[in-house]
N, C-alpha and C positions, 0 to 999 in steps of 0.2 A: 458392496463396498460398504453401503451405510450399516449393514450387520457387523462387518469388520469393525468399522469405527465405534459402533455402540458397545462391543464386546471387548474393546481395546486391543484388537488384533492388528489394527492399521493405526498409525500415529496421524492424527488430523493435521498436524504441522507439515506433513510431507505434502499436502495439497495446497499449501499457501503460496502465494507468488513471492519470490525473492524480491529483496529491496533494489537490486540492479535493474530487474525488468521494470518495476514500478518507477524507478528514476527515468528510465529511456522512454517510457509511455508518457510521463508528466512532461518531460523535456518536449517531445513531438507536440503535446497538446498547446503548452505555452508558445512553441514557435509558431504554430498555426494560427491560435487566436490572441496572441499577445498577452502578456502577463496580467494587464489591468482587467481583462475579460475572464480570468481564472482565478477568482478569489477564494475558492474552496477547493481542496482535493480531499477525498476520504474514500473509504470501502465503498464498492459498487452496490452492495446490497445491505439489507438489515443484519446487524449482528446476532439477532435471535436465531439465524438460520445456521449458524456455526455449531458443530456438534458439541463442543466444550466450552466453557467460559474461558480457559486458557488459551485456546485456539483463537478466539475473538480478541483477547487483549493482545496476543501476539500479531495479529493482523493489523490492529491499531498502532502497535509499536513500529511495525514495518512501515506502515504508511507514514508515520510521523518521521521515521528517519529519511524516508524518500523524498518528503517535502522539506525537511531541513537540509538535505543535499542540494537539491535543486535551487532554493532560496540561496544558500551560501554560494552557489556558482553564479547566480544572477547578479549578486551583490559585488562579487569579485569582477564580473564583466564591466558593471558599470563603475567601479572604483570605490565603493563603499566600504 
């Protein structure tokens, strides 16, 4: 797999988690620990481990969209 990624035979974006999956996981964490105890949500590992710069940025974009979605839903729930 790593050889395929390095030689551009596989797209590294195929291995990134979808925003919907991130949203579901973040909601479960917030429900379990409460929002006040989840001040930060980000990628689980360092971005240097990603095979390309573009894939690391896409991971950050997807994470940001997931956080924005959960924050918007929480604001709507409390009426802000």
